[in-house]
DOKETOR-739988 format. One line per 2 residues: number of its first residue (from 1); their letters; for each residue x, y, z of N, C-alpha, C, CB. Coordinates in nm, 3 decimals, always signed. Atoms other than C-alpha are relative to their C-alpha. Glycine has a CB too. Layout:
NUM	A	X Y Z X Y Z X Y Z X Y Z | ...
***
This chain:
1	MK	-0.040 +0.060 +0.105 -0.751 +0.280 -0.770 +0.051 -0.140 +0.073 +0.107 +0.089 -0.084 | -0.046 +0.163 -0.082 -0.653 -0.105 -0.721 +0.155 +0.004 -0.028 -0.083 -0.178 -0.088
3	VM	-0.158 +0.060 -0.077 -0.307 -0.205 -0.561 +0.000 -0.126 +0.038 +0.045 +0.070 +0.139 | -0.019 +0.135 -0.068 -0.201 -0.527 -0.474 +0.116 +0.015 +0.088 +0.023 -0.122 -0.102
5	LR	-0.059 -0.009 -0.158 -0.028 -0.556 -0.130 +0.033 -0.135 +0.023 -0.109 +0.055 +0.125 | -0.068 +0.132 -0.030 +0.236 -0.791 -0.074 +0.108 +0.005 +0.086 +0.047 -0.063 -0.114
7	KI	-0.138 -0.014 -0.104 +0.521 -0.879 +0.223 +0.144 -0.062 -0.083 -0.029 -0.114 +0.166 | -0.109 +0.092 +0.065 +0.865 -0.985 +0.118 +0.062 +0.012 +0.102 +0.078 +0.031 -0.133
9	GE	-0.097 +0.019 -0.183 +1.069 -1.062 +0.471 -0.085 +0.075 +0.086 +0.190 +0.089 +0.024 | +0.053 -0.118 -0.070 +0.980 -0.753 +0.670 -0.062 +0.054 -0.067 +0.072 +0.084 +0.050
11	KY	+0.004 -0.100 +0.052 +0.885 -0.534 +0.445 -0.094 -0.003 -0.109 +0.113 +0.033 -0.025 | +0.058 +0.030 +0.027 +0.616 -0.455 +0.251 -0.046 +0.070 -0.135 -0.041 -0.016 +0.089
13	EI	+0.021 -0.076 +0.065 +0.518 -0.334 -0.093 -0.104 -0.012 -0.078 +0.083 +0.020 -0.042 | +0.159 -0.065 +0.067 +0.261 -0.213 -0.345 -0.012 +0.016 -0.151 -0.033 +0.164 +0.054
15	YV	+0.004 -0.046 +0.167 +0.218 -0.282 -0.688 -0.139 +0.066 -0.096 +0.036 -0.143 -0.080 | +0.104 -0.014 +0.072 +0.022 -0.066 -0.923 -0.028 +0.001 -0.091 -0.038 +0.050 +0.007
17	PK	+0.056 +0.002 +0.116 -0.112 -0.219 -1.214 -0.021 +0.117 -0.120 -0.101 -0.039 +0.038 | +0.008 -0.099 +0.071 -0.246 +0.087 -1.361 +0.118 +0.105 -0.075 -0.067 +0.052 +0.073
19	KD	-0.126 -0.059 -0.006 +0.105 +0.218 -1.354 +0.089 -0.062 -0.044 +0.036 +0.032 +0.104 | -0.107 +0.102 +0.004 +0.327 -0.045 -1.386 +0.068 +0.025 +0.097 +0.081 -0.010 -0.110
21	LE	-0.137 -0.114 -0.156 +0.491 +0.102 -1.011 -0.029 -0.172 +0.060 -0.103 +0.231 +0.174 | -0.047 +0.080 -0.098 +0.629 -0.176 -0.775 +0.081 +0.085 +0.134 +0.094 -0.100 -0.078
23	EK	-0.086 -0.033 -0.120 +0.757 +0.009 -0.437 -0.027 -0.032 +0.069 +0.028 +0.090 +0.041 | +0.011 +0.008 -0.138 +0.826 -0.031 -0.096 -0.074 +0.090 +0.101 +0.110 +0.002 +0.032
25	IV	+0.090 -0.070 -0.070 +0.622 +0.086 +0.157 +0.110 +0.037 +0.118 -0.143 -0.086 +0.041 | -0.105 -0.044 -0.099 +0.863 +0.320 +0.381 -0.051 +0.075 +0.107 +0.102 +0.079 -0.059
27	EM	+0.082 -0.070 -0.048 +0.578 +0.472 +0.602 -0.076 -0.084 +0.004 -0.029 +0.104 -0.047 | +0.134 +0.054 -0.014 +0.291 +0.332 +0.792 -0.072 +0.077 +0.120 +0.007 -0.160 +0.026
29	EN	+0.101 -0.141 -0.127 +0.022 +0.572 +1.006 -0.032 -0.118 +0.130 -0.235 +0.091 -0.095 | +0.014 +0.094 -0.118 -0.066 +0.257 +1.203 +0.096 -0.114 +0.045 -0.114 -0.060 -0.019
31	GT	-0.069 +0.165 +0.035 +0.181 -0.005 +1.192 +0.032 -0.051 -0.104 -0.068 -0.101 +0.025 | +0.056 +0.103 +0.084 +0.030 -0.195 +0.975 -0.027 +0.073 -0.143 -0.140 -0.066 +0.070
33	PW	+0.009 -0.097 +0.093 -0.062 -0.125 +0.639 -0.130 +0.024 -0.016 +0.062 -0.027 -0.118 | +0.096 -0.017 -0.058 -0.407 -0.184 +0.732 -0.083 +0.153 +0.029 +0.039 -0.063 +0.096
35	GG	+0.102 -0.088 -0.035 -0.699 +0.106 +0.762 +0.085 +0.176 +0.077 -0.108 -0.109 +0.126 | -0.099 -0.144 -0.038 -0.456 +0.445 +0.781 +0.104 +0.042 -0.125 +0.115 -0.036 +0.153
37	KV	-0.031 -0.075 +0.087 -0.226 +0.607 +0.540 +0.153 -0.086 -0.062 +0.007 +0.156 +0.067 | -0.181 -0.003 -0.013 +0.144 +0.483 +0.391 -0.001 +0.015 -0.094 +0.107 -0.106 +0.043
39	KL	-0.071 -0.089 +0.161 +0.373 +0.608 +0.176 +0.117 -0.084 -0.066 +0.091 +0.178 +0.040 | -0.099 +0.103 +0.065 +0.600 +0.461 -0.096 +0.117 +0.042 +0.010 -0.016 -0.031 -0.135
41	AN	-0.163 -0.040 +0.069 +0.966 +0.491 -0.178 +0.004 +0.153 -0.086 +0.047 -0.140 -0.138 | +0.025 -0.120 +0.148 +0.855 +0.759 -0.469 -0.090 +0.100 +0.033 -0.075 -0.068 -0.150
43	GW	+0.041 -0.148 -0.086 +0.685 +0.990 -0.220 -0.165 -0.020 -0.022 +0.074 +0.183 -0.087 | +0.135 -0.001 +0.031 +0.320 +0.867 -0.312 -0.056 -0.032 +0.132 -0.042 -0.096 -0.115
45	SF	+0.091 +0.062 -0.112 +0.056 +0.797 -0.047 -0.104 -0.065 -0.030 -0.048 +0.083 +0.082 | +0.131 +0.047 -0.006 -0.271 +0.577 +0.003 -0.042 -0.021 +0.105 -0.023 -0.094 -0.058
47	AM	+0.127 +0.076 -0.138 -0.556 +0.544 +0.220 -0.028 -0.136 -0.051 -0.188 +0.091 +0.017 | +0.041 +0.140 +0.043 -0.564 +0.179 +0.258 -0.117 -0.062 +0.059 +0.104 -0.089 +0.024
49	PD	+0.132 +0.012 -0.074 -0.884 +0.016 +0.355 +0.013 -0.055 +0.147 -0.095 -0.095 -0.080 | +0.024 +0.111 -0.146 -0.992 -0.164 +0.683 -0.023 -0.136 -0.017 -0.126 +0.032 +0.088
51	MP	-0.045 +0.152 -0.005 -0.843 -0.537 +0.716 +0.045 -0.049 +0.129 +0.114 -0.026 -0.093 | -0.102 +0.031 -0.158 -0.764 -0.767 +0.969 +0.122 -0.005 +0.011 -0.010 -0.121 +0.065
53	AD	-0.119 +0.000 -0.029 -0.413 -0.786 +1.089 +0.055 -0.136 -0.076 +0.015 +0.012 +0.154 | -0.072 +0.049 +0.046 -0.405 -1.133 +0.964 -0.012 -0.052 -0.153 +0.017 -0.068 +0.083
55	TK	+0.094 +0.021 +0.181 -0.554 -1.108 +0.591 +0.114 -0.062 -0.062 -0.058 +0.177 -0.118 | -0.122 +0.015 +0.112 -0.356 -1.312 +0.369 +0.091 +0.056 -0.117 -0.026 -0.062 -0.049
57	LP	-0.080 -0.128 +0.105 -0.088 -1.148 +0.126 +0.066 -0.099 -0.103 +0.147 +0.119 +0.090 | +0.053 -0.098 +0.096 -0.080 -1.109 -0.176 -0.100 -0.003 -0.021 +0.038 +0.007 -0.102
59	IT	+0.099 -0.025 +0.066 -0.370 -0.931 -0.237 -0.057 +0.135 -0.045 -0.072 -0.054 +0.057 | +0.022 -0.121 +0.063 -0.565 -0.693 -0.444 -0.063 +0.119 +0.107 -0.098 -0.032 -0.123
61	VE	+0.127 -0.028 -0.052 -0.763 -0.426 -0.264 +0.011 +0.177 -0.106 -0.007 -0.005 +0.218 | +0.045 -0.126 +0.083 -0.905 -0.069 -0.372 +0.083 +0.095 +0.092 -0.184 +0.037 -0.012
63	AR	-0.071 -0.131 -0.057 -0.689 +0.232 -0.204 +0.002 +0.109 -0.061 +0.123 -0.011 +0.022 | -0.041 -0.161 +0.079 -0.703 +0.633 -0.256 +0.132 +0.050 +0.001 -0.071 +0.124 +0.067
65	KI	-0.118 -0.096 +0.024 -0.425 +0.800 -0.391 +0.021 +0.124 +0.090 -0.011 +0.052 -0.137 | +0.058 -0.142 -0.038 -0.366 +1.094 -0.186 +0.106 +0.086 -0.010 -0.062 +0.014 +0.142
67	GD	-0.100 -0.167 -0.006 -0.211 +1.440 -0.245 +0.006 -0.015 -0.200 +0.247 -0.015 +0.126 | +0.049 -0.023 +0.111 -0.175 +1.550 -0.605 +0.149 -0.033 -0.145 -0.068 +0.171 +0.025
69	ED	-0.067 +0.066 +0.103 +0.134 +1.334 -0.733 -0.103 -0.079 -0.119 +0.094 -0.103 +0.077 | +0.038 +0.066 +0.107 +0.108 +1.158 -1.000 +0.079 -0.122 -0.110 -0.030 +0.103 -0.059
***
């Protein structure tokens, strides 16, 4: 699913256009949003693609939703 990742201050947010949903990232598996699992404030989790740590934000990427939450 396409998601837009942006950074506000020291926090990351994900926007899911398909659901018109914007949530803060509350957990990151690798300490960065890239190449691991991230958990959003609403409980949703996404497997994020591998990208360089210095990738310019905001950016739209293809992320895989994990779990059966809707």
